[in-house]
N, C-alpha and C positions, 0 to 999 in steps of 0.2 A: 503494501500499500504505498502512494506516495503521501509523504510529510505534507503537512500543509504549514502555511509559513504566518508565523505573526510579526506582525512590527509596532512598537509602541512608540511615541514621540515623550522624551520626558523632558520638560521646561527644565533648565537649569535653574532659575531664576524666580520667585514668585514675591511681585511688589507688596509691602510692607500693607500699602493702601488695600488693595486690593482684596487682601485675605482680614483685615480689619473691617471692610464692608460685610464680606461674608459673616463673621463672629454677630454685626449688627442686626443681619437679613433675619436670623434664627435666635431665639431665647436660651435654646440650648447648644451648648459645645459639645462640638464632633470630635472623636479621638482621631487625629490625626498627627501628622508630620511634615511642616513645614519650615524651609530654610529661611531664615531672616539674617540678616548681618548680625557678626559675632560680636556680643557685649563683652570687650575687653577686661572689664572690673568683673565678672562674674565667669566663676569655671568649677569645673566637680572637684570635690573635695577627696570623692571615694568611688570607686566605679571598679563592677568584678563580677565576671564571670568564672566559674567553678562547674565544673565536671570530674566527678570522684565516684569509684566502684562503691556499691552502699553493701549490698551484701549477694550471696551465693544462696538462690531460693534454692535450687536443688541440682542435682548433676546433670542437668541441660538448660538451667536457668540462672540469670544475675541479674540485678539491679543496679541502676544508674543514675544517681544525684547530680540535677543540671540546677544550677543556682544563679540568679544574677540580682545584684542590687546597685545602688548608686545613690548618692548624697552629694547632693550640690551646693547647701550649706545655706542654701535661703530659700523661701517658698517662690514657688515659678508660680504664672497663671496658670501654666499647665505644662507637666511633666509625662513624659513616655519613656519606656525603654522597651526596644524589642531585641529578640535574639533568635539567631537560627542554628540549630544542633545538624551537623552532617556526619553521617556513619559511612566511612568508606567512600566518601566522596558523593552521596547521594542524601538529600535531605529527608532526614528522620522526624525533626517534627519544629515547633517554633513556640515562641513566648509572647507574650506582649501586656502591656500593664500600663494603664494611663489614669492617671488623676488632676483635678482641678485645685489651686492654691496649694499644691504640697511640694515637699523638699525631696524625702527619703522615700526610693520606690524599691519594695522586694517582693521574687516571686520564684518559685520554684517548681519542677518538675520531675516524675520519679518516671524511668524510662527500664522497660525489662527487655532484655536480649537476651539471645541465644548465639555461640558461635564466638571467635576473635574477632575483635573489630578496632578501629581506628575513631573516636569520634574527635569532631572540633566543631565548636562553637564560639562565634562572635556576635555581639551586641552592639548595641547603638544606643547611646544615651543623650535624651533630647530634653531641654527646657526652651519653654517660650514664654518671654520676658515682656512684659508690659510697661511702659514708663510714661510720663506725664506728656502732654501733647501727643497723643496717639504714636506715640514713636513704641514699634514692636521690634524688641530683638532676642538672642538665642544664646546657648550655651551648647553646648555638643562634645561627647567623646566616643570611644569607643573600648570596649575589651574582649579579649580572646582567653581558651583554655584549650588543652587537647588533653587527649588521654588514649592510650592503647591498654588493650584489654586483651589478655591470652587466656584463652580457654580451651585447655587441649585433656584429652580424655590420657595423657600420658603425664600430666604434671597437676599439680594445685591450680585453681582458678590465679590469676598475677595481673596487677596491674602496676603502669608506671606514666608517666607524663614525659621522662627522658631517662633514655637506659643508662640502667648502674653494675650491668653486668655485660658479658660476652654474648651470654643468651637472650640478653633484650635487645641488642645491636642486631643479633640476627633476626630476631622475630619480627624489631620493630622496619627492617630491610624488607622483610616477605610481607608486609601488612602495604606498607609506601610503594609496594612496586607494584602490587596487585590494585591498587588504587590509581595508581599516575599511568597503569597501562590502558586501565578503563576510560578516565577523562583524558587522555591523549585521544583517543579516536574518538570520543563523544565532541570535543573540542575542534578537530581536527576536520569532522563531518560539519559539526555547525558553522566554521571557516568558509570550507568549500561552498556549503550549501546559500551563504548570503554574499561569496564571492569577496571576501575581504580581504585588502593586500595588507597581508602580516607586517611586512616590511616597514610599512605606516606607523606601525604601533606599538605601543609598549603593553606588554600582557601582563595581568595581574588577577591571580585568583581571589574569587571574593575572600575566601577567610585570612588572606596576605595582605588584604587593605588594613588590617590593624597594626602593619609596620609605621603606615602613614600619619599614623597618630601624633606622633611628636618629628616627623621629618616630612620636607616636601614633595609631592609626587614630580617625576624626573621633569625639569623645565619649567616647572609654576613655584611661586613663594609658597612658604608656609601658609600666608592669608588666601592666597588664591585656592592653595590645595585645599582648607577648611571651607571654601565655600563650594567648593565643586564636589568634595565630599558629603556637605548637606545635603545638597542637591541633590547628590545619586542616590543619599538613602531615602529621600524623598521620594524619589520616581521606582525606587526597588520596592518601599514598603504599599507604594496605591498600586504598581503592576506585576508585583510579583509573591511578595507576603502575603498580601489579601487576597491572593489570587489571579491566575492569568486569563484574561478573557481569549474568547477565541471569536472569529470573524462573524458570527451568528449572535454575541454578547453573552454566550453562557462562559462560564465563570468555572475553570480547572484549577483544584489545591494545588498548591506548590509542591506538597508532598511527596516525596520519590523522585522532581527532578534532580537533574544533575549540578554540581557546582558551580556558579556562576562563573565565568570568565570573563573580566573587566578589559577591555581594550582601549587602551588612552591614546588616542592620535598625537605623533610626534610634532605637529601643526600646532598643537593645543587650542583645536577648534571643538574637539566633541571627543565623546568616549562611545562605547559600544558595550554593552551587556549581554552576552549569550548563554542561554542557557537550552535544556531540552528537559519536556514535562515528562512524566510516566507514561503517558498516552502515547508519547513518541514525536509531540509539535515541538518543532524548531521556532525559537523564541530570541528574537532580537531588539531590545529597546537600544535607544539613540537618545542620550544627553548631550546638548549643544551648550558649549563653554563660551562664556560672556568674554568680548576682549578686553 
């Protein structure tokens, strides 16, 4: 069956004025992530994502605890944290929590699993800050954690974040190789399907976006990087996290989709987000970067 193409255009920047009007058109504040200029005087004092083995339920199952929390240090008009958990390169589950007039958010989920696996969780922590004279700004950061679980009939259940023994190194290498080979094939097919000239892009898997929390993206200032990342997460939330719409308007859950590959154009005009849904749909999201 020929795979269908889905193309969304993500707006890199949304003006504070337009969103302020949106708020005033309704008495209800809706769950949303909107990028506004970063407030240089406000930053997160704490932001964590943790993935840890919880217990071995029986010989065939174990549980993993996934926790996300953040503290801004002051109440914000709107606080929201979202998190995506990938297992061996495929989206296993999501977390999302939002509150109005809040400072701290906490959430967790228990995952039951079988067999060995590499878990990666990346979270985006966001705050919408309202100031006098209808000025709206934001604060944002990311957090990340990973966990390798080795479930073999030949040895006791084991987990680690970084290899501590030679055996850990071997197990990590085996799991990484299997995941990388699968993603390599998926990404190659997506790049071919959408005719992307990869030599014109920097390629970043979504879970590696966390690396740019403190350093700028290639060719961009840190200030511009924050703007691009904020706009990127806005688009990912609306067009991927909440579900992927097909040509008929039906929404497909992102669960089971491949780890998105982000391609940042070397001329710094736009970026692409490529993923394959569980049903086999090829998805390309496009975000333009304001000069």
